[in-house]
KOLKOLFI-40134 format. One record per residue: residue number from 0; z, y, x of N, C-alpha, C in turn. Coordinates in steps of 0.1 Angstrom, whole numbers. Atoms other than C-alpha are relative to their C-alpha. Layout:
residues N
NUM, Z, Y, X, Z, Y, X, Z, Y, X
...
//
This chain:
residues 295
0, 2, -14, 2, -108, 148, -450, -15, 4, 3
1, 14, -4, -2, -142, 165, -453, -2, 6, 14
2, 3, -5, -14, -158, 172, -419, -3, 15, 0
3, 5, -14, 1, -170, 206, -432, 11, 10, -5
4, -10, -9, 5, -137, 219, -447, 12, -1, 9
5, -12, 0, -9, -112, 227, -419, 4, 14, 2
6, -4, -13, -2, -98, 261, -425, 12, 1, 10
7, -11, -2, -9, -74, 275, -399, 13, 1, -7
8, -13, 0, 5, -38, 268, -407, 9, 6, 10
9, -10, -6, -9, -12, 291, -392, 14, -6, -3
10, -13, 4, 2, 22, 275, -387, 9, 10, 8
11, -9, -10, -6, 51, 300, -380, 13, -7, 1
12, -14, 4, -2, 83, 288, -365, 8, 11, 6
13, -9, -10, -4, 110, 314, -363, 13, -7, 5
14, -11, 8, -6, 137, 300, -339, 12, 9, 1
15, -12, -8, -3, 173, 311, -339, 11, -11, 2
16, -12, 8, -3, 200, 291, -321, -2, -15, -4
17, 2, 14, 3, 184, 257, -327, -4, -8, 12
18, 4, 6, -13, 182, 246, -291, -1, -16, -1
19, 1, 15, 1, 190, 209, -299, -11, -5, -8
20, 10, 5, 9, 163, 207, -325, -14, 6, 2
21, 13, -8, 0, 135, 232, -316, -11, -8, 6
22, 11, 7, -6, 115, 209, -293, -6, -10, -10
23, 6, 10, 10, 112, 181, -320, -7, 7, -11
24, 7, -7, 10, 102, 207, -345, -14, 4, 4
25, 13, -5, -6, 74, 222, -323, -9, -12, 2
26, 8, 11, -3, 62, 188, -313, -6, -7, -13
27, 5, 5, 13, 59, 177, -349, -12, 8, -5
28, 11, -8, 3, 35, 205, -354, -12, -3, 9
29, 11, 3, -9, 15, 199, -323, -6, -14, -2
30, 5, 14, 2, 12, 162, -333, -6, -2, -13
31, 7, 1, 13, -4, 169, -367, -13, -6, 2
32, 14, 5, 0, -35, 149, -375, -10, 10, -3
33, 10, -10, 3, -51, 180, -388, -3, 8, 12
34, 4, -6, -13, -71, 196, -360, 0, 15, 2
35, 3, -15, -1, -74, 233, -368, 13, 8, -3
36, -13, -6, 2, -39, 248, -363, 2, 11, 10
37, -5, -11, -9, -27, 281, -349, 16, 0, -1
38, -14, 0, 0, 10, 278, -339, 6, 13, 6
39, -7, -12, -5, 31, 310, -336, 15, -3, 0
40, -15, 2, -2, 67, 305, -323, 6, 13, 4
41, -8, -13, -4, 91, 335, -323, 14, -3, 1
42, -14, 2, -2, 125, 333, -309, 7, 13, -4
43, -6, -12, 6, 146, 357, -330, 14, 3, 6
44, -13, -4, -6, 174, 366, -305, 10, -12, 2
45, -9, 12, -2, 188, 331, -298, 10, 3, 11
46, -10, -1, -11, 220, 330, -277, 2, -13, 7
47, -1, 13, -6, 216, 293, -268, -12, -2, 10
48, 11, 2, -10, 190, 277, -245, -14, -2, -7
49, 13, 2, 7, 162, 278, -271, -12, 5, 7
50, 11, -7, -7, 140, 302, -251, -5, -9, 11
51, 3, 8, -11, 141, 280, -221, -8, -13, -4
52, 6, 12, 5, 132, 249, -241, -14, 3, -5
53, 13, -3, 5, 104, 266, -259, -10, 3, 11
54, 9, -4, -11, 89, 281, -227, -5, -13, 7
55, 5, 12, -6, 87, 246, -212, -11, -6, -8
56, 11, 5, 8, 67, 234, -241, -12, 9, -1
57, 11, -9, 0, 46, 265, -242, -9, -1, 12
58, 7, 2, -13, 36, 260, -206, -9, -12, -1
59, 8, 13, 1, 24, 225, -215, -11, 1, -10
60, 9, 1, 12, 6, 232, -248, -7, 13, -3
61, 8, -13, 1, -4, 269, -247, 1, 7, -14
62, -1, -7, 13, 8, 280, -282, 5, 14, 2
63, -5, -14, -1, 17, 316, -289, 15, 1, -2
64, -14, 0, 0, 53, 323, -281, 5, 14, 4
65, -5, -13, -3, 72, 356, -283, 15, 0, -2
66, -14, -2, 1, 108, 366, -278, 4, 14, -4
67, -4, -13, 6, 125, 394, -297, 15, 1, -2
68, -14, -2, 5, 159, 409, -305, 1, -5, -14
69, -1, 5, 14, 173, 395, -337, -4, 10, -10
70, 5, -8, 11, 155, 409, -367, 2, -6, -13
71, -1, 7, 12, 161, 383, -393, -13, -7, -4
72, 11, 9, 3, 138, 357, -408, -11, 7, -8
73, 11, -6, 8, 119, 378, -434, -8, 10, 8
74, 8, -9, -9, 110, 405, -409, -9, -8, 9
75, 8, 8, -10, 99, 379, -384, -12, -6, -6
76, 11, 6, 7, 78, 361, -409, -11, 10, -3
77, 10, -10, 3, 60, 392, -421, -8, 5, 12
78, 7, -5, -12, 52, 404, -386, -9, -11, 6
79, 9, 11, -5, 39, 369, -376, -12, -2, -9
80, 11, 2, 9, 18, 367, -407, -11, 11, 2
81, 9, -12, -2, 3, 402, -400, -9, -3, 12
82, 8, 2, -12, -10, 390, -366, -7, -14, 0
83, 6, 13, 0, -20, 355, -377, -14, 0, -5
84, 14, 0, 4, -55, 344, -385, -3, -11, -10
85, 2, 11, 9, -50, 314, -408, -3, 4, -14
86, 2, -1, 15, -64, 311, -443, 11, -6, -8
87, -12, 7, 6, -34, 289, -450, 12, 2, 9
88, -11, -4, -9, 1, 297, -437, 12, -9, -4
89, -12, 8, 2, 31, 274, -433, 12, 5, 9
90, -13, -3, -7, 65, 289, -423, 7, -13, 1
91, -7, 13, -2, 85, 261, -408, 13, 1, 7
92, -13, -1, -6, 121, 256, -399, 1, -5, 14
93, -1, 5, -14, 130, 253, -362, 10, -11, 2
94, -9, 12, -1, 154, 225, -370, -6, -12, -9
95, 6, 10, 8, 130, 205, -393, -11, -7, 7
96, 11, 8, -7, 103, 179, -386, -11, -2, -11
97, 12, 2, 9, 68, 177, -401, -4, -15, 2
98, 6, 13, -1, 54, 143, -410, -15, 2, 5
99, 12, -2, -7, 22, 137, -390, -12, 4, -8
100, 12, -3, 8, -4, 139, -418, 3, 11, -11
101, -4, -10, 10, 14, 167, -438, -11, 10, -2
102, 9, -11, 2, -11, 195, -432, -14, -5, -4
103, 13, 6, 4, -42, 172, -435, 0, -2, -15
104, -1, 3, 14, -30, 161, -470, -1, 13, -8
105, -1, -13, 7, -22, 197, -481, -13, 8, 0
106, 12, -8, -2, -54, 213, -468, -11, -7, -10
107, 10, 7, 8, -76, 186, -485, 3, 3, -15
108, -4, -2, 14, -56, 190, -518, -4, 14, -5
109, 2, -13, 5, -60, 228, -519, -15, 5, 1
110, 14, -5, -3, -97, 230, -509, -7, 5, -13
111, 7, -4, 12, -110, 232, -545, 9, 5, -11
112, -9, -5, 10, -80, 247, -563, 5, 14, 3
113, -4, -14, -3, -79, 285, -559, 11, 5, -8
114, -12, -4, 8, -53, 287, -586, 13, -4, 6
115, -12, 4, -6, -28, 270, -564, 3, 9, 12
116, -4, -9, -11, -10, 296, -543, 9, -6, 10
117, -9, 7, -9, 15, 272, -528, -1, -15, -2
118, 0, 14, 1, 12, 235, -521, 13, -5, 7
119, -12, 6, -5, 44, 215, -515, 1, -15, -1
120, -2, 14, 1, 57, 180, -512, 14, -4, -1
121, -14, 5, 0, 88, 159, -509, 6, -1, 14
122, -7, 1, -13, 114, 156, -481, 9, -12, 1
123, -11, 9, -4, 137, 132, -464, 11, 8, 6
124, -11, -7, -6, 171, 143, -454, 5, -7, 12
125, -6, 5, -12, 184, 138, -419, 12, 8, 4
126, -11, -7, -5, 216, 146, -401, -3, 7, 13
127, 2, -8, -13, 221, 166, -369, -5, -9, 11
128, 5, 10, -10, 213, 134, -349, -13, -5, -4
129, 13, 5, 4, 181, 127, -368, 1, -13, -9
130, -1, 12, 8, 195, 98, -389, -2, 3, -14
131, 3, -2, 15, 183, 94, -425, 13, -1, -8
132, -12, 1, 9, 209, 101, -452, -2, -12, -9
133, 1, 11, 10, 216, 73, -478, -11, 2, -10
134, 12, 0, 9, 187, 65, -501, 3, 9, -13
135, -3, -7, 12, 205, 80, -532, 0, 15, 2
136, 0, -14, -2, 206, 114, -516, -14, 6, 4
137, 13, -5, -4, 169, 116, -507, -7, 7, -11
138, 9, -6, 10, 142, 136, -524, -14, -4, 3
139, 13, 4, -4, 113, 115, -514, -8, -5, -12
140, 7, 6, 11, 104, 102, -548, -3, 9, -12
141, 3, -9, 11, 100, 133, -569, -15, 0, -4
142, 14, 1, 4, 68, 130, -589, -8, 13, 0
143, 8, -12, 0, 39, 154, -590, 4, 10, -11
144, -2, -10, 11, 46, 187, -608, -8, 12, 4
145, 7, -13, -1, 27, 219, -613, 10, 10, -6
146, -10, -10, 4, 50, 249, -616, -6, 14, -2
147, 3, -14, 2, 43, 283, -632, 13, 8, 1
148, -12, -9, -2, 67, 313, -632, 12, -5, -8
149, -11, 4, 8, 88, 301, -661, 6, -13, 4
150, -5, 13, -6, 91, 266, -646, 10, 3, 11
151, -8, -4, -11, 105, 283, -615, 13, 7, -5
152, -11, -9, 4, 127, 309, -632, 10, -7, -8
153, -9, 7, 9, 141, 286, -658, 4, -14, 5
154, -3, 13, -6, 144, 256, -634, -4, -12, -9
155, 4, 11, 9, 124, 234, -658, -5, -12, 7
156, 5, 11, -8, 110, 213, -630, 7, 0, 14
157, -6, -1, -14, 123, 203, -595, -7, 10, 9
158, 5, -10, -9, 120, 231, -570, -8, -6, 11
159, 7, 5, -12, 95, 227, -542, 8, 2, 13
160, -9, -2, -12, 114, 221, -509, -7, 9, 10
161, 5, -11, -10, 111, 250, -484, -7, -6, 12
162, 7, 5, -12, 101, 228, -454, -14, -5, -2
163, 14, 5, 3, 69, 217, -472, -9, 10, -5
164, 8, -10, 6, 55, 250, -484, -12, 4, 9
165, 12, -5, -6, 19, 258, -475, -6, 11, -9
166, 4, -11, 8, 8, 292, -487, -15, 4, 2
167, 14, -6, -1, -27, 306, -495, 3, 14, 5
168, -2, -13, -5, -29, 338, -475, -3, 10, -11
169, 3, -9, 11, -45, 355, -504, 11, 3, -9
170, -11, -1, 9, -15, 348, -525, 12, 8, 6
171, -11, -7, -7, 10, 361, -499, -4, 15, 1
172, 4, -14, -1, -10, 393, -495, 0, 7, -13
173, 0, -5, 13, -13, 398, -532, 14, 5, -4
174, -13, -3, 4, 25, 399, -536, 8, 8, 11
175, -6, -8, -10, 32, 419, -504, 9, -7, 10
176, -8, 8, -10, 47, 391, -483, 14, -2, -4
177, -15, 2, 2, 84, 384, -479, 7, 13, -2
178, -8, -12, 2, 110, 409, -490, 11, 1, 10
179, -10, 0, -11, 131, 420, -460, 14, 3, -5
180, -14, -3, 5, 160, 430, -483, 6, -13, -6
181, -5, 13, 5, 164, 394, -496, -1, -10, 11
182, 0, 9, -12, 174, 371, -467, -2, -15, -4
183, 3, 14, 4, 171, 339, -488, -15, 0, -5
184, 14, -4, 2, 133, 340, -485, -8, -9, -10
185, 9, 10, 6, 120, 308, -502, 0, 2, -16
186, 0, -1, 14, 132, 313, -538, -8, 12, -5
187, 7, -12, 5, 119, 349, -541, -15, -1, 2
188, 15, 0, -2, 85, 343, -526, -7, -10, -10
189, 5, 9, 10, 80, 313, -549, -1, 7, -14
190, 0, -7, 13, 89, 335, -579, -11, 11, 0
191, 10, -10, -1, 67, 363, -567, -15, -5, -1
192, 13, 6, 1, 37, 341, -562, -4, -6, -13
193, 3, 5, 13, 40, 324, -595, -1, 11, -11
194, 1, -11, 8, 46, 357, -612, -13, 7, 0
195, 14, -6, -2, 13, 369, -598, -11, -9, -6
196, 10, 8, 7, -4, 341, -617, -5, -13, 7
197, 4, 13, -7, -7, 313, -591, 10, -11, -5
198, -9, 12, 2, 7, 278, -595, 5, -5, 14
199, -5, 8, -11, 29, 258, -571, -2, -14, -4
200, 1, 14, 2, 18, 222, -569, 8, -8, 10
201, -8, 9, -9, 43, 197, -556, -5, -14, 0
202, 6, 13, -1, 27, 165, -544, 11, -10, 2
203, -10, 11, -2, 46, 132, -545, -3, -7, 13
204, 2, 5, -13, 42, 127, -508, 11, 6, 9
205, -10, -5, -10, 70, 130, -481, -8, 7, 11
206, 7, -9, -10, 59, 159, -459, 8, 5, 11
207, -9, -5, -10, 89, 168, -439, 14, -7, 0
208, -14, 4, -1, 124, 158, -427, 8, 13, 1
209, -9, -11, 1, 150, 184, -436, 13, -3, 7
210, -12, 3, -8, 179, 185, -412, 12, 8, -6
211, -13, -6, 5, 214, 191, -427, 10, -1, 11
212, -10, -1, -11, 239, 203, -402, 9, 12, -3
213, -11, -9, 2, 268, 227, -398, -4, 15, -3
214, 4, -14, 2, 248, 260, -397, -11, 2, -10
215, 9, -3, 11, 225, 255, -427, 4, 11, -8
216, -4, -11, 8, 223, 286, -447, 6, -3, -14
217, -5, 3, 13, 231, 268, -480, 15, -2, 1
218, -14, 3, -1, 266, 261, -467, 8, 14, 0
219, -6, -13, 2, 273, 299, -467, -1, 4, -14
220, 1, -1, 14, 282, 301, -503, -1, 15, -5
221, 1, -14, 3, 287, 339, -505, -14, 5, 2
222, 13, -3, -3, 254, 344, -488, -10, -5, -11
223, 10, 6, 10, 236, 320, -512, 1, 7, -14
224, -1, -6, 14, 250, 334, -545, -4, 15, 0
225, 4, -14, -1, 245, 370, -534, -15, 2, 0
226, 14, -1, -1, 209, 365, -525, -7, -6, -13
227, 6, 6, 13, 201, 343, -556, 2, 10, -11
228, -2, -10, 11, 216, 369, -580, -9, 12, 2
229, 9, -11, -3, 197, 397, -562, -14, -3, -3
230, 14, 4, 3, 165, 377, -565, -2, 0, -15
231, 2, 1, 14, 169, 370, -602, 0, 14, -6
232, -1, -14, 5, 178, 407, -608, -13, 7, 1
233, 13, -6, -1, 143, 416, -597, -9, -3, -12
234, 7, 4, 12, 131, 399, -629, 9, 1, -12
235, -10, -2, 11, 158, 412, -652, -7, 4, -14
236, 7, -2, 12, 131, 421, -678, -4, -13, -7
237, 4, 13, 6, 126, 384, -685, 10, -2, -12
238, -10, 2, 12, 141, 375, -720, 11, -10, 3
239, -11, 10, -3, 161, 346, -704, 8, 4, 12
240, -7, -4, -13, 175, 367, -675, 15, -3, -1
241, -14, 2, 1, 211, 365, -687, 3, -15, 1
242, -2, 14, -1, 209, 328, -692, -2, -6, 14
243, 3, 5, -13, 194, 322, -658, 11, 5, 10
244, -11, -6, -9, 220, 345, -641, 13, -8, -2
245, -12, 7, 2, 249, 328, -658, 0, -15, 5
246, 1, 13, -5, 236, 294, -650, 2, -1, 15
247, -2, 0, -15, 234, 303, -613, 15, 2, 4
248, -14, -2, -2, 270, 316, -614, 8, -12, -3
249, -8, 12, 3, 283, 285, -631, -2, -11, 10
250, 3, 10, -10, 265, 263, -606, 8, 2, 13
251, -7, -3, -13, 280, 281, -576, 15, -1, -3
252, -14, 1, 3, 314, 283, -593, 6, -14, 1
253, -5, 13, -1, 318, 246, -596, -1, -5, 15
254, 1, 4, -14, 307, 242, -560, 11, 5, 9
255, -10, -6, -9, 332, 265, -545, 14, 0, -6
256, -13, -1, 6, 361, 260, -569, 12, -5, 8
257, -11, 5, -9, 381, 239, -545, -4, 1, 15
258, 4, -3, -14, 364, 252, -513, 3, 14, 4
259, -2, -14, -3, 366, 289, -515, 5, 7, -13
260, -5, -4, 13, 390, 299, -543, -1, 15, -2
261, 2, -15, 2, 387, 337, -537, -14, 2, -6
262, 14, -2, 6, 349, 335, -543, -1, -6, -14
263, 0, 6, 13, 355, 311, -572, 5, 10, -11
264, -6, -10, 9, 377, 337, -589, -9, 12, -3
265, 10, -11, 2, 351, 364, -583, -11, -4, -10
266, 11, 5, 8, 324, 343, -599, 5, -2, -15
267, -5, 3, 14, 346, 333, -629, 1, 14, -7
268, -1, -13, 6, 352, 370, -635, -13, 6, -5
269, 13, -4, 4, 315, 375, -639, -6, -8, -12
270, 5, 8, 11, 312, 349, -667, 7, 3, -13
271, -7, -2, 13, 319, 361, -702, 2, -14, -7
272, -4, 12, 7, 334, 335, -725, -13, -7, -6
273, 12, 6, 7, 300, 330, -743, -9, -8, 10
274, 8, 7, -10, 285, 318, -710, 7, -12, 6
275, -7, 12, -4, 311, 291, -704, -7, -13, -4
276, 6, 13, 3, 298, 256, -702, 9, -11, 5
277, -8, 10, -5, 311, 222, -693, 2, 1, 15
278, -2, -2, -14, 305, 231, -657, 11, 10, 3
279, -11, -10, -2, 328, 261, -661, 13, -7, -1
280, -12, 7, 2, 355, 238, -674, 3, -10, 11
281, -2, 9, -11, 350, 213, -646, 4, 8, 12
282, -4, -9, -11, 352, 242, -621, 14, 5, -2
283, -14, -4, 2, 384, 254, -637, 10, -11, 4
284, -8, 11, -3, 399, 220, -633, 1, -2, 16
285, 0, 0, -15, 389, 220, -596, 8, 11, 6
286, -7, -12, -5, 402, 255, -591, 15, -1, 0
287, -14, 0, 2, 436, 249, -604, 8, -13, 2
288, -7, 13, -1, 443, 212, -601, -4, -9, 12
289, 5, 8, -11, 423, 199, -571, 5, 5, 13
290, -4, -5, -13, 435, 201, -535, -12, 8, 7
291, 10, -8, -7, 416, 226, -513, -8, -9, 9
292, 8, 8, -8, 387, 209, -497, -4, 7, 13
293, 4, -6, -13, 380, 215, -460, -15, -1, 1
294, 14, 1, -2, 344, 223, -451, -4, 8, 12
//
């Protein structure tokens, strides 16, 4: 990395009931090879021992730590961004792990590319104990891709994984930050930033380990589909809006068909016959002929 280009990077960790994982997450930021980092940690009303664990680390390392009543992730991120000083900003999950050279790679990549509003990378999947998932389920080998708004909205290229996002402050400010009304924050902010004319560049480098466990948001199917559909509705003037909406419903329908049959029937009712695909038919088979799956 150039000795003269070391912009301040603000890493924001919003912690909520991730006591077993929070220390490893914080340490992975403190152990970055990139030297110019501002770390802001906010506990958003945890009921477990997260605060005690974070305070012990804060006493040793001196990062900024605040405790608040539960306000939700998007509110917490916006408030932290408002008081941060970094030119580049990395929101980071309190249950995930940064690879040591992640920020150094991203900063160097973004230095001469003002058109890149977000830089991302690849991830490895780990379980609650930190063990790697089988190779076939990893996302470590996704090749480089540059995404514009249509790439994101139409899912033409692999999405950038949330644990690897590094934002240009200028891009965040241009789009007004995160939307407190949409709690699934990553999809909407990526669409807003690309809609404003920036690109998202996904590098073919493993930058984080994403932890899959019982409380991941993606396992709350009703939460996911509600927020995804509300996000897409903000761009309902796009000529492919109906196609995008129906694809999202079909995708969730097949996922929940033999897991949450009440939700599956609600989703099916939102699909006109013209929007049926092979996924719809597979979902119908699961809904009516497969045993209910416990999850």
